[in-house]
A tleap script that builds the chain and sets N, CA, C and O, in Angstrom:
source leaprc.protein.ff14SB
mol = sequence {
  NMET GLY SER SER ALA ALA VAL ARG GLU LEU
  GLN ARG ASP LEU GLU ASN LYS ALA ASN ASP
  LEU SER LYS ILE GLN LYS ASP ILE SER LYS
  ASN HIE GLN VAL ARG LYS LYS TYR THR ILE
  GLN LEU GLY GLU ASN GLU LEU VAL LEU LYS
  GLU LEU ASP LEU LEU SER GLU ASP ALA ASN
  VAL PHE LYS LEU ILE GLY PRO VAL LEU VAL
  LYS GLN ASP LEU ALA GLU ALA ASN ALA ASN
  VAL ARG LYS ARG ILE GLU LYS ARG LEU ASP
  SER THR LEU GLN ASP LEU GLU GLU LYS GLN
  ASN SER LYS LYS ASP SER VAL LEU LYS LEU
  GLN GLN LYS ILE GLN SER ILE GLN ALA GLY
  LYS ALA LYS CALA
}
set mol.1.N position { -97.911 42.112 -4.195 }
set mol.1.CA position { -96.525 41.235 -3.528 }
set mol.1.C position { -95.334 42.243 -4.240 }
set mol.1.O position { -95.556 42.665 -5.375 }
set mol.2.N position { -94.160 42.585 -3.590 }
set mol.2.CA position { -93.639 43.507 -4.296 }
set mol.2.C position { -92.075 42.912 -4.809 }
set mol.2.O position { -91.422 42.015 -4.274 }
set mol.3.N position { -91.656 43.872 -6.242 }
set mol.3.CA position { -90.570 42.608 -6.627 }
set mol.3.C position { -89.495 41.933 -5.866 }
set mol.3.O position { -89.355 40.710 -5.845 }
set mol.4.N position { -88.872 42.632 -5.352 }
set mol.4.CA position { -88.201 41.807 -4.052 }
set mol.4.C position { -88.450 40.840 -3.652 }
set mol.4.O position { -87.861 39.792 -3.915 }
set mol.5.N position { -89.799 41.037 -2.601 }
set mol.5.CA position { -90.701 39.851 -2.091 }
set mol.5.C position { -90.481 38.764 -3.031 }
set mol.5.O position { -90.004 37.740 -2.542 }
set mol.6.N position { -90.757 38.770 -4.415 }
set mol.6.CA position { -91.079 38.241 -5.242 }
set mol.6.C position { -89.624 37.496 -5.838 }
set mol.6.O position { -89.927 36.330 -6.091 }
set mol.7.N position { -88.632 37.659 -6.054 }
set mol.7.CA position { -87.669 37.587 -6.235 }
set mol.7.C position { -87.177 36.404 -5.085 }
set mol.7.O position { -86.760 35.257 -5.250 }
set mol.8.N position { -87.427 37.238 -3.816 }
set mol.8.CA position { -86.683 36.242 -2.553 }
set mol.8.C position { -87.785 35.173 -2.542 }
set mol.8.O position { -87.642 34.512 -1.513 }
set mol.9.N position { -88.861 34.719 -3.291 }
set mol.9.CA position { -89.502 33.610 -3.520 }
set mol.9.C position { -89.144 32.788 -4.329 }
set mol.9.O position { -89.012 31.583 -4.114 }
set mol.10.N position { -88.927 33.436 -5.475 }
set mol.10.CA position { -88.096 32.729 -6.425 }
set mol.10.C position { -86.853 31.843 -6.487 }
set mol.10.O position { -86.495 30.886 -7.173 }
set mol.11.N position { -86.226 32.732 -5.244 }
set mol.11.CA position { -84.595 32.093 -5.286 }
set mol.11.C position { -85.055 30.966 -4.473 }
set mol.11.O position { -84.804 29.830 -4.875 }
set mol.12.N position { -85.950 31.206 -2.945 }
set mol.12.CA position { -86.262 30.320 -2.530 }
set mol.12.C position { -86.807 28.966 -3.021 }
set mol.12.O position { -86.616 28.012 -2.267 }
set mol.13.N position { -87.401 28.768 -4.071 }
set mol.13.CA position { -87.847 27.682 -4.846 }
set mol.13.C position { -86.288 27.614 -5.655 }
set mol.13.O position { -85.783 26.493 -5.596 }
set mol.14.N position { -85.681 28.388 -6.203 }
set mol.14.CA position { -84.633 28.342 -6.872 }
set mol.14.C position { -83.860 26.922 -6.226 }
set mol.14.O position { -83.599 25.857 -6.785 }
set mol.15.N position { -83.629 27.351 -4.904 }
set mol.15.CA position { -82.737 26.533 -4.180 }
set mol.15.C position { -83.089 25.214 -3.972 }
set mol.15.O position { -82.506 24.180 -4.297 }
set mol.16.N position { -84.427 25.449 -3.213 }
set mol.16.CA position { -85.120 24.289 -3.271 }
set mol.16.C position { -84.961 23.065 -4.431 }
set mol.16.O position { -84.357 22.013 -4.217 }
set mol.17.N position { -85.612 23.412 -5.671 }
set mol.17.CA position { -85.196 22.747 -7.086 }
set mol.17.C position { -83.675 22.166 -7.336 }
set mol.17.O position { -83.467 21.034 -7.773 }
set mol.18.N position { -82.791 22.977 -7.041 }
set mol.18.CA position { -81.397 23.177 -7.108 }
set mol.18.C position { -80.763 21.788 -6.382 }
set mol.18.O position { -79.902 21.064 -6.882 }
set mol.19.N position { -81.581 21.563 -4.743 }
set mol.19.CA position { -81.414 20.486 -3.674 }
set mol.19.C position { -82.206 19.598 -4.527 }
set mol.19.O position { -81.473 18.609 -4.547 }
set mol.20.N position { -83.042 19.358 -5.116 }
set mol.20.CA position { -83.641 18.363 -5.610 }
set mol.20.C position { -83.232 17.945 -6.677 }
set mol.20.O position { -83.432 16.740 -6.830 }
set mol.21.N position { -82.506 18.686 -7.864 }
set mol.21.CA position { -81.333 18.318 -8.943 }
set mol.21.C position { -80.155 17.706 -8.080 }
set mol.21.O position { -79.625 16.671 -8.483 }
set mol.22.N position { -79.772 18.236 -7.043 }
set mol.22.CA position { -78.430 17.406 -6.433 }
set mol.22.C position { -79.004 16.313 -6.226 }
set mol.22.O position { -78.569 15.374 -6.893 }
set mol.23.N position { -79.988 16.062 -5.402 }
set mol.23.CA position { -79.949 14.744 -4.955 }
set mol.23.C position { -80.685 13.757 -6.215 }
set mol.23.O position { -81.093 12.738 -5.656 }
set mol.24.N position { -80.965 13.711 -7.573 }
set mol.24.CA position { -81.058 13.251 -8.320 }
set mol.24.C position { -80.145 13.085 -9.243 }
set mol.24.O position { -80.325 12.323 -10.193 }
set mol.25.N position { -79.164 13.712 -9.088 }
set mol.25.CA position { -77.446 13.596 -9.533 }
set mol.25.C position { -76.785 12.854 -8.879 }
set mol.25.O position { -75.722 12.505 -9.392 }
set mol.26.N position { -77.122 12.322 -7.527 }
set mol.26.CA position { -76.517 11.354 -6.794 }
set mol.26.C position { -77.205 10.225 -6.614 }
set mol.26.O position { -76.801 9.338 -5.862 }
set mol.27.N position { -78.335 10.149 -7.303 }
set mol.27.CA position { -78.943 8.777 -7.503 }
set mol.27.C position { -78.102 8.317 -8.496 }
set mol.27.O position { -77.239 7.464 -8.285 }
set mol.28.N position { -78.384 9.044 -10.001 }
set mol.28.CA position { -77.566 8.774 -10.840 }
set mol.28.C position { -75.888 8.088 -10.574 }
set mol.28.O position { -75.400 7.034 -10.982 }
set mol.29.N position { -75.444 8.925 -9.923 }
set mol.29.CA position { -74.026 8.268 -9.681 }
set mol.29.C position { -74.318 7.150 -8.830 }
set mol.29.O position { -73.959 6.089 -9.340 }
set mol.30.N position { -74.856 7.038 -7.690 }
set mol.30.CA position { -74.807 5.559 -6.996 }
set mol.30.C position { -75.524 4.533 -8.184 }
set mol.30.O position { -75.097 3.379 -8.230 }
set mol.31.N position { -76.674 4.970 -9.202 }
set mol.31.CA position { -76.972 3.789 -10.094 }
set mol.31.C position { -75.911 3.295 -11.252 }
set mol.31.O position { -76.102 2.221 -11.822 }
set mol.32.N position { -74.789 4.126 -11.572 }
set mol.32.CA position { -73.509 4.352 -12.149 }
set mol.32.C position { -72.797 2.948 -11.664 }
set mol.32.O position { -72.390 2.021 -12.363 }
set mol.33.N position { -72.783 3.093 -10.321 }
set mol.33.CA position { -71.978 2.257 -9.415 }
set mol.33.C position { -72.360 1.561 -9.570 }
set mol.33.O position { -71.514 1.031 -10.289 }
set mol.34.N position { -73.522 0.547 -9.477 }
set mol.34.CA position { -74.652 -0.107 -9.518 }
set mol.34.C position { -74.755 -1.024 -10.944 }
set mol.34.O position { -74.753 -2.233 -11.176 }
set mol.35.N position { -74.830 -0.002 -11.635 }
set mol.35.CA position { -74.732 -0.744 -13.339 }
set mol.35.C position { -73.201 -1.635 -13.627 }
set mol.35.O position { -73.119 -2.758 -14.127 }
set mol.36.N position { -72.017 -0.730 -13.131 }
set mol.36.CA position { -70.394 -0.966 -13.188 }
set mol.36.C position { -70.383 -2.668 -12.339 }
set mol.36.O position { -69.810 -3.619 -12.870 }
set mol.37.N position { -70.849 -2.747 -11.474 }
set mol.37.CA position { -70.942 -3.850 -10.580 }
set mol.37.C position { -71.977 -4.863 -11.588 }
set mol.37.O position { -71.562 -5.988 -11.864 }
set mol.38.N position { -73.266 -4.429 -12.088 }
set mol.38.CA position { -74.009 -5.110 -12.568 }
set mol.38.C position { -73.256 -5.690 -13.890 }
set mol.38.O position { -73.510 -6.840 -14.251 }
set mol.39.N position { -72.464 -5.005 -14.502 }
set mol.39.CA position { -71.799 -5.202 -16.072 }
set mol.39.C position { -70.782 -6.393 -15.467 }
set mol.39.O position { -70.475 -7.253 -16.293 }
set mol.40.N position { -70.253 -6.531 -14.187 }
set mol.40.CA position { -69.118 -7.471 -13.986 }
set mol.40.C position { -70.032 -8.352 -13.895 }
set mol.40.O position { -69.730 -9.242 -14.691 }
set mol.41.N position { -70.980 -8.603 -13.371 }
set mol.41.CA position { -71.939 -9.803 -12.578 }
set mol.41.C position { -72.357 -10.161 -14.126 }
set mol.41.O position { -72.884 -11.269 -14.227 }
set mol.42.N position { -72.260 -9.651 -14.972 }
set mol.42.CA position { -73.926 -10.054 -16.353 }
set mol.42.C position { -72.388 -10.648 -17.142 }
set mol.42.O position { -72.611 -11.430 -18.067 }
set mol.43.N position { -70.914 -10.356 -16.868 }
set mol.43.CA position { -69.965 -11.314 -17.809 }
set mol.43.C position { -69.703 -12.457 -16.714 }
set mol.43.O position { -69.671 -13.629 -17.088 }
set mol.44.N position { -69.564 -12.212 -15.714 }
set mol.44.CA position { -69.088 -13.651 -14.921 }
set mol.44.C position { -70.907 -14.662 -15.332 }
set mol.44.O position { -70.859 -15.840 -15.686 }
set mol.45.N position { -71.694 -14.233 -15.247 }
set mol.45.CA position { -72.947 -15.026 -15.655 }
set mol.45.C position { -72.844 -15.686 -16.917 }
set mol.45.O position { -73.132 -16.879 -17.007 }
set mol.46.N position { -72.293 -14.730 -18.328 }
set mol.46.CA position { -72.773 -15.351 -19.228 }
set mol.46.C position { -71.006 -15.868 -19.757 }
set mol.46.O position { -70.686 -16.002 -20.938 }
set mol.47.N position { -70.090 -16.084 -18.607 }
set mol.47.CA position { -69.328 -17.191 -18.908 }
set mol.47.C position { -69.613 -18.576 -18.004 }
set mol.47.O position { -68.967 -19.624 -18.006 }
set mol.48.N position { -70.500 -18.308 -17.429 }
set mol.48.CA position { -70.894 -19.951 -16.658 }
set mol.48.C position { -71.709 -20.472 -17.239 }
set mol.48.O position { -71.828 -21.697 -17.226 }
set mol.49.N position { -72.635 -19.527 -18.029 }
set mol.49.CA position { -73.578 -19.775 -19.030 }
set mol.49.C position { -72.853 -20.931 -20.468 }
set mol.49.O position { -73.260 -21.994 -20.935 }
set mol.50.N position { -71.688 -20.089 -20.771 }
set mol.50.CA position { -70.985 -20.949 -21.958 }
set mol.50.C position { -70.105 -21.908 -21.197 }
set mol.50.O position { -69.119 -22.020 -21.925 }
set mol.51.N position { -69.932 -22.612 -20.201 }
set mol.51.CA position { -69.608 -23.013 -19.644 }
set mol.51.C position { -70.581 -24.456 -19.816 }
set mol.51.O position { -70.529 -25.492 -20.479 }
set mol.52.N position { -71.432 -23.876 -18.856 }
set mol.52.CA position { -72.774 -25.084 -18.872 }
set mol.52.C position { -72.932 -25.173 -20.020 }
set mol.52.O position { -72.473 -26.310 -20.121 }
set mol.53.N position { -73.253 -24.876 -21.172 }
set mol.53.CA position { -73.357 -25.316 -22.118 }
set mol.53.C position { -72.765 -26.285 -22.858 }
set mol.53.O position { -73.337 -26.954 -23.718 }
set mol.54.N position { -71.236 -26.401 -22.427 }
set mol.54.CA position { -70.382 -27.261 -22.851 }
set mol.54.C position { -70.850 -28.516 -22.154 }
set mol.54.O position { -70.837 -29.553 -22.817 }
set mol.55.N position { -71.157 -28.545 -21.220 }
set mol.55.CA position { -71.675 -30.012 -20.453 }
set mol.55.C position { -72.656 -30.551 -20.814 }
set mol.55.O position { -73.681 -29.954 -21.144 }
set mol.56.N position { -72.436 -32.322 -20.811 }
set mol.56.CA position { -73.540 -33.162 -21.277 }
set mol.56.C position { -74.594 -33.197 -20.020 }
set mol.56.O position { -74.493 -32.741 -18.881 }
set mol.57.N position { -75.522 -33.834 -20.598 }
set mol.57.CA position { -76.478 -33.494 -19.653 }
set mol.57.C position { -76.939 -34.309 -18.398 }
set mol.57.O position { -77.962 -34.380 -17.717 }
set mol.58.N position { -75.258 -35.096 -18.418 }
set mol.58.CA position { -75.629 -35.798 -17.318 }
set mol.58.C position { -74.643 -35.420 -16.331 }
set mol.58.O position { -74.708 -35.842 -15.176 }
set mol.59.N position { -73.719 -34.629 -16.742 }
set mol.59.CA position { -72.602 -33.960 -16.133 }
set mol.59.C position { -73.141 -33.320 -14.296 }
set mol.59.O position { -74.118 -32.617 -14.038 }
set mol.60.N position { -72.301 -33.771 -13.503 }
set mol.60.CA position { -72.836 -32.811 -12.026 }
set mol.60.C position { -72.383 -31.281 -12.205 }
set mol.60.O position { -71.345 -30.761 -12.615 }
set mol.61.N position { -73.503 -30.823 -11.762 }
set mol.61.CA position { -73.477 -29.825 -11.635 }
set mol.61.C position { -73.490 -29.242 -9.573 }
set mol.61.O position { -74.155 -29.732 -8.661 }
set mol.62.N position { -72.779 -28.427 -9.541 }
set mol.62.CA position { -73.129 -27.739 -7.978 }
set mol.62.C position { -73.437 -26.468 -8.068 }
set mol.62.O position { -73.384 -25.813 -9.109 }
set mol.63.N position { -73.749 -26.091 -7.065 }
set mol.63.CA position { -74.487 -24.534 -6.554 }
set mol.63.C position { -73.590 -23.926 -4.928 }
set mol.63.O position { -73.867 -24.418 -3.834 }
set mol.64.N position { -72.977 -23.278 -5.034 }
set mol.64.CA position { -72.486 -22.655 -3.747 }
set mol.64.C position { -73.218 -22.206 -2.989 }
set mol.64.O position { -73.305 -21.000 -3.221 }
set mol.65.N position { -74.104 -22.625 -1.805 }
set mol.65.CA position { -75.280 -22.179 -1.102 }
set mol.65.C position { -74.361 -21.775 0.109 }
set mol.65.O position { -73.956 -22.726 0.778 }
set mol.66.N position { -73.994 -20.603 0.470 }
set mol.66.CA position { -72.636 -20.437 1.773 }
set mol.66.C position { -71.473 -21.394 1.706 }
set mol.66.O position { -71.052 -21.603 0.569 }
set mol.67.N position { -70.940 -21.947 2.585 }
set mol.67.CA position { -69.983 -22.638 2.381 }
set mol.67.C position { -70.106 -23.977 2.104 }
set mol.67.O position { -69.214 -24.741 2.472 }
set mol.68.N position { -71.398 -24.523 1.314 }
set mol.68.CA position { -71.714 -25.893 1.136 }
set mol.68.C position { -71.920 -25.869 -0.451 }
set mol.68.O position { -72.314 -24.900 -1.101 }
set mol.69.N position { -71.587 -27.089 -0.925 }
set mol.69.CA position { -71.936 -27.164 -2.499 }
set mol.69.C position { -73.101 -28.377 -2.460 }
set mol.69.O position { -73.080 -29.483 -1.920 }
set mol.70.N position { -74.461 -27.474 -3.526 }
set mol.70.CA position { -75.196 -28.430 -3.325 }
set mol.70.C position { -75.693 -28.986 -4.476 }
set mol.70.O position { -76.358 -28.123 -5.050 }
set mol.71.N position { -75.687 -30.082 -5.124 }
set mol.71.CA position { -75.899 -30.445 -6.267 }
set mol.71.C position { -77.528 -29.982 -7.282 }
set mol.71.O position { -78.719 -29.993 -6.973 }
set mol.72.N position { -76.907 -29.677 -8.342 }
set mol.72.CA position { -78.216 -28.943 -8.956 }
set mol.72.C position { -77.897 -29.776 -10.031 }
set mol.72.O position { -76.787 -30.164 -10.395 }
set mol.73.N position { -79.628 -30.136 -10.756 }
set mol.73.CA position { -79.697 -30.578 -12.162 }
set mol.73.C position { -79.530 -29.216 -13.115 }
set mol.73.O position { -79.948 -28.090 -12.841 }
set mol.74.N position { -78.672 -29.707 -14.527 }
set mol.74.CA position { -78.081 -28.808 -15.363 }
set mol.74.C position { -79.169 -28.020 -15.996 }
set mol.74.O position { -78.793 -26.980 -16.537 }
set mol.75.N position { -80.784 -28.369 -16.057 }
set mol.75.CA position { -81.300 -27.543 -16.895 }
set mol.75.C position { -81.728 -26.215 -15.881 }
set mol.75.O position { -81.813 -25.051 -16.271 }
set mol.76.N position { -81.963 -26.678 -14.539 }
set mol.76.CA position { -82.201 -25.615 -13.284 }
set mol.76.C position { -80.958 -24.857 -13.548 }
set mol.76.O position { -81.248 -23.696 -13.836 }
set mol.77.N position { -79.424 -25.118 -13.561 }
set mol.77.CA position { -78.700 -24.138 -12.978 }
set mol.77.C position { -78.817 -23.230 -14.521 }
set mol.77.O position { -78.887 -22.001 -14.521 }
set mol.78.N position { -78.824 -24.138 -15.919 }
set mol.78.CA position { -78.676 -23.008 -16.611 }
set mol.78.C position { -79.835 -21.846 -16.559 }
set mol.78.O position { -79.638 -20.650 -16.768 }
set mol.79.N position { -81.459 -22.648 -16.136 }
set mol.79.CA position { -82.305 -21.316 -16.205 }
set mol.79.C position { -82.189 -20.364 -15.431 }
set mol.79.O position { -82.883 -19.420 -15.808 }
set mol.80.N position { -81.416 -20.087 -14.159 }
set mol.80.CA position { -81.176 -19.411 -12.760 }
set mol.80.C position { -80.109 -18.817 -13.636 }
set mol.80.O position { -80.317 -17.604 -13.664 }
set mol.81.N position { -78.834 -19.193 -14.520 }
set mol.81.CA position { -77.756 -18.039 -15.381 }
set mol.81.C position { -78.831 -17.036 -15.806 }
set mol.81.O position { -78.977 -15.846 -15.527 }
set mol.82.N position { -79.723 -18.097 -16.765 }
set mol.82.CA position { -80.582 -16.749 -17.585 }
set mol.82.C position { -81.324 -15.921 -17.357 }
set mol.82.O position { -81.553 -14.950 -18.078 }
set mol.83.N position { -82.048 -16.291 -15.832 }
set mol.83.CA position { -82.749 -15.432 -15.493 }
set mol.83.C position { -81.973 -13.965 -14.595 }
set mol.83.O position { -82.566 -12.903 -14.405 }
set mol.84.N position { -80.702 -14.235 -14.195 }
set mol.84.CA position { -79.623 -13.297 -13.913 }
set mol.84.C position { -79.553 -12.547 -14.552 }
set mol.84.O position { -79.682 -11.351 -14.289 }
set mol.85.N position { -79.149 -13.423 -16.391 }
set mol.85.CA position { -78.786 -12.471 -17.578 }
set mol.85.C position { -79.704 -11.124 -17.686 }
set mol.85.O position { -79.396 -9.933 -17.736 }
set mol.86.N position { -81.294 -11.986 -17.705 }
set mol.86.CA position { -81.923 -11.127 -18.253 }
set mol.86.C position { -82.694 -9.431 -17.660 }
set mol.86.O position { -83.452 -8.586 -18.134 }
set mol.87.N position { -81.898 -9.659 -16.319 }
set mol.87.CA position { -82.464 -8.512 -15.350 }
set mol.87.C position { -81.492 -6.874 -16.236 }
set mol.87.O position { -80.527 -6.771 -16.994 }
set mol.88.N position { -82.338 -6.004 -15.649 }
set mol.88.CA position { -81.794 -4.735 -16.557 }
set mol.88.C position { -82.157 -3.903 -15.575 }
set mol.88.O position { -83.274 -3.821 -15.065 }
set mol.89.N position { -80.633 -2.923 -15.166 }
set mol.89.CA position { -80.813 -1.822 -14.621 }
set mol.89.C position { -81.022 -0.629 -15.689 }
set mol.89.O position { -81.044 0.527 -15.264 }
set mol.90.N position { -81.163 -0.868 -16.957 }
set mol.90.CA position { -81.321 0.446 -17.888 }
set mol.90.C position { -82.644 1.684 -17.768 }
set mol.90.O position { -82.806 2.802 -18.257 }
set mol.91.N position { -83.299 0.957 -17.010 }
set mol.91.CA position { -84.935 1.458 -17.271 }
set mol.91.C position { -84.691 2.584 -15.813 }
set mol.91.O position { -84.940 3.789 -15.848 }
set mol.92.N position { -84.189 1.881 -14.674 }
set mol.92.CA position { -84.046 2.816 -13.445 }
set mol.92.C position { -82.977 3.995 -13.834 }
set mol.92.O position { -83.053 5.122 -13.346 }
set mol.93.N position { -81.908 3.574 -14.832 }
set mol.93.CA position { -80.993 5.070 -15.002 }
set mol.93.C position { -81.852 5.642 -15.627 }
set mol.93.O position { -82.074 6.702 -15.042 }
set mol.94.N position { -82.594 5.525 -16.668 }
set mol.94.CA position { -83.114 6.199 -17.624 }
set mol.94.C position { -84.441 7.232 -17.167 }
set mol.94.O position { -84.825 8.357 -17.489 }
set mol.95.N position { -84.882 6.178 -16.248 }
set mol.95.CA position { -86.237 7.187 -14.866 }
set mol.95.C position { -84.990 8.500 -14.736 }
set mol.95.O position { -84.933 9.585 -15.316 }
set mol.96.N position { -83.917 7.760 -13.554 }
set mol.96.CA position { -83.746 8.855 -12.659 }
set mol.96.C position { -83.327 10.385 -14.317 }
set mol.96.O position { -83.891 11.470 -14.463 }
set mol.97.N position { -82.494 9.925 -14.967 }
set mol.97.CA position { -82.275 10.824 -15.785 }
set mol.97.C position { -82.923 11.890 -16.574 }
set mol.97.O position { -82.438 12.951 -16.967 }
set mol.98.N position { -84.420 11.285 -16.775 }
set mol.98.CA position { -85.269 12.134 -17.380 }
set mol.98.C position { -86.304 13.138 -16.296 }
set mol.98.O position { -87.208 13.907 -16.624 }
set mol.99.N position { -85.744 12.772 -14.798 }
set mol.99.CA position { -86.059 13.774 -13.804 }
set mol.99.C position { -85.012 14.469 -13.465 }
set mol.99.O position { -85.250 15.357 -12.646 }
set mol.100.N position { -83.518 14.328 -13.950 }
set mol.100.CA position { -82.434 15.011 -13.811 }
set mol.100.C position { -83.242 16.115 -15.060 }
set mol.100.O position { -83.909 17.035 -14.586 }
set mol.101.N position { -83.196 16.047 -15.959 }
set mol.101.CA position { -83.576 16.715 -17.031 }
set mol.101.C position { -84.391 18.068 -17.056 }
set mol.101.O position { -84.047 19.204 -17.382 }
set mol.102.N position { -85.801 17.466 -16.520 }
set mol.102.CA position { -87.096 17.740 -15.780 }
set mol.102.C position { -86.777 19.064 -15.065 }
set mol.102.O position { -87.259 20.146 -15.401 }
set mol.103.N position { -85.718 18.833 -13.803 }
set mol.103.CA position { -85.401 19.920 -12.425 }
set mol.103.C position { -84.649 20.528 -13.451 }
set mol.103.O position { -85.093 21.625 -13.791 }
set mol.104.N position { -83.501 20.087 -14.127 }
set mol.104.CA position { -82.735 21.039 -14.660 }
set mol.104.C position { -83.313 22.156 -16.071 }
set mol.104.O position { -82.862 23.123 -16.685 }
set mol.105.N position { -84.393 21.422 -16.080 }
set mol.105.CA position { -85.491 23.019 -16.632 }
set mol.105.C position { -85.843 23.450 -16.079 }
set mol.105.O position { -86.122 24.604 -16.405 }
set mol.106.N position { -86.166 23.034 -14.809 }
set mol.106.CA position { -87.422 24.055 -14.286 }
set mol.106.C position { -86.086 25.191 -13.189 }
set mol.106.O position { -86.362 26.303 -12.739 }
set mol.107.N position { -84.980 24.602 -13.047 }
set mol.107.CA position { -84.159 25.421 -12.214 }
set mol.107.C position { -83.903 26.577 -13.478 }
set mol.107.O position { -84.614 27.563 -13.287 }
set mol.108.N position { -83.047 26.687 -14.732 }
set mol.108.CA position { -82.926 27.368 -15.839 }
set mol.108.C position { -84.461 28.279 -15.951 }
set mol.108.O position { -84.525 29.454 -16.314 }
set mol.109.N position { -85.416 27.582 -15.622 }
set mol.109.CA position { -86.970 28.967 -16.339 }
set mol.109.C position { -86.816 29.828 -14.704 }
set mol.109.O position { -87.160 31.007 -14.626 }
set mol.110.N position { -86.314 29.137 -13.575 }
set mol.110.CA position { -86.639 29.658 -12.286 }
set mol.110.C position { -85.613 31.158 -12.204 }
set mol.110.O position { -86.039 32.260 -11.858 }
set mol.111.N position { -84.076 30.823 -12.649 }
set mol.111.CA position { -83.021 31.721 -13.325 }
set mol.111.C position { -83.487 33.027 -14.155 }
set mol.111.O position { -83.192 34.211 -13.992 }
set mol.112.N position { -84.065 32.587 -14.812 }
set mol.112.CA position { -84.458 33.231 -15.903 }
set mol.112.C position { -85.422 34.235 -15.739 }
set mol.112.O position { -85.180 35.324 -16.260 }
set mol.113.N position { -86.377 34.098 -15.170 }
set mol.113.CA position { -87.566 35.007 -14.060 }
set mol.113.C position { -86.900 35.515 -13.361 }
set mol.113.O position { -87.203 36.708 -13.391 }
set mol.114.N position { -85.971 35.316 -12.569 }
set mol.114.CA position { -85.148 35.606 -11.510 }
set mol.114.C position { -84.643 37.023 -12.157 }
set mol.114.O position { -85.038 38.143 -11.833 }
set mol.115.N position { -83.627 36.680 -13.195 }
set mol.115.CA position { -82.800 37.402 -13.849 }
set mol.115.C position { -83.458 38.733 -14.425 }
set mol.115.O position { -82.943 39.830 -14.208 }
set mol.116.N position { -84.737 38.566 -15.242 }
set mol.116.CA position { -85.893 39.268 -15.743 }
set mol.116.C position { -86.407 40.579 -15.024 }
set mol.116.O position { -86.809 41.642 -15.498 }
set mol.117.N position { -86.291 40.241 -14.001 }
set mol.117.CA position { -87.091 40.510 -12.550 }
set mol.117.C position { -85.915 41.596 -12.233 }
set mol.117.O position { -85.984 42.732 -12.701 }
set mol.118.N position { -84.876 41.191 -11.442 }
set mol.118.CA position { -83.967 41.899 -11.371 }
set mol.118.C position { -83.771 42.724 -12.621 }
set mol.118.O position { -83.557 43.871 -12.226 }
set mol.119.N position { -83.748 42.697 -13.675 }
set mol.119.CA position { -83.108 43.412 -14.423 }
set mol.119.C position { -83.916 44.651 -14.914 }
set mol.119.O position { -83.478 45.699 -15.386 }
set mol.120.N position { -85.514 44.180 -14.631 }
set mol.120.CA position { -86.708 45.280 -14.430 }
set mol.120.C position { -86.650 45.931 -13.366 }
set mol.120.O position { -87.167 47.042 -13.492 }
set mol.121.N position { -86.254 45.729 -12.393 }
set mol.121.CA position { -85.886 46.526 -11.111 }
set mol.121.C position { -84.855 47.549 -11.008 }
set mol.121.O position { -84.906 48.562 -10.310 }
set mol.122.N position { -83.322 46.941 -12.262 }
set mol.122.CA position { -82.649 47.722 -12.525 }
set mol.122.C position { -82.799 48.785 -13.508 }
set mol.122.O position { -81.921 49.641 -13.616 }
set mol.123.N position { -83.537 48.793 -14.021 }
set mol.123.CA position { -84.251 49.726 -15.111 }
set mol.123.C position { -84.816 50.546 -14.631 }
set mol.123.O position { -84.877 51.608 -15.250 }
set mol.124.N position { -85.487 50.434 -13.310 }
set mol.124.CA position { -86.935 51.544 -12.824 }
set mol.124.C position { -85.798 52.475 -11.843 }
set mol.124.O position { -86.190 53.450 -11.202 }
savepdb mol mol.pdb
quit
């Protein structure tokens, strides 16, 4: 295979990897938006938990389900809010960032390979 064919092949590979990197970066951006929404919800849930902690055990607690308020046990309401607080999105974001870094590395290596082949071609 000639050096120009090798360069074309590497450039195609580079383009594919760059497209993959772009997709991962879009996923990270979406994840940041979801994370922002989650942070707001987390603050609301922590506030609800503080309010629930102020209530006496015989207090009436209601949960909004659609347009209806349904009576709920205080302990159950407390458990539900705590579960919501425990959910985390950090692992998803970390995974996407690791994929992004891996793709960036492979794109850089391909670019260097193409440049070295082109530099060798220019010397010849």
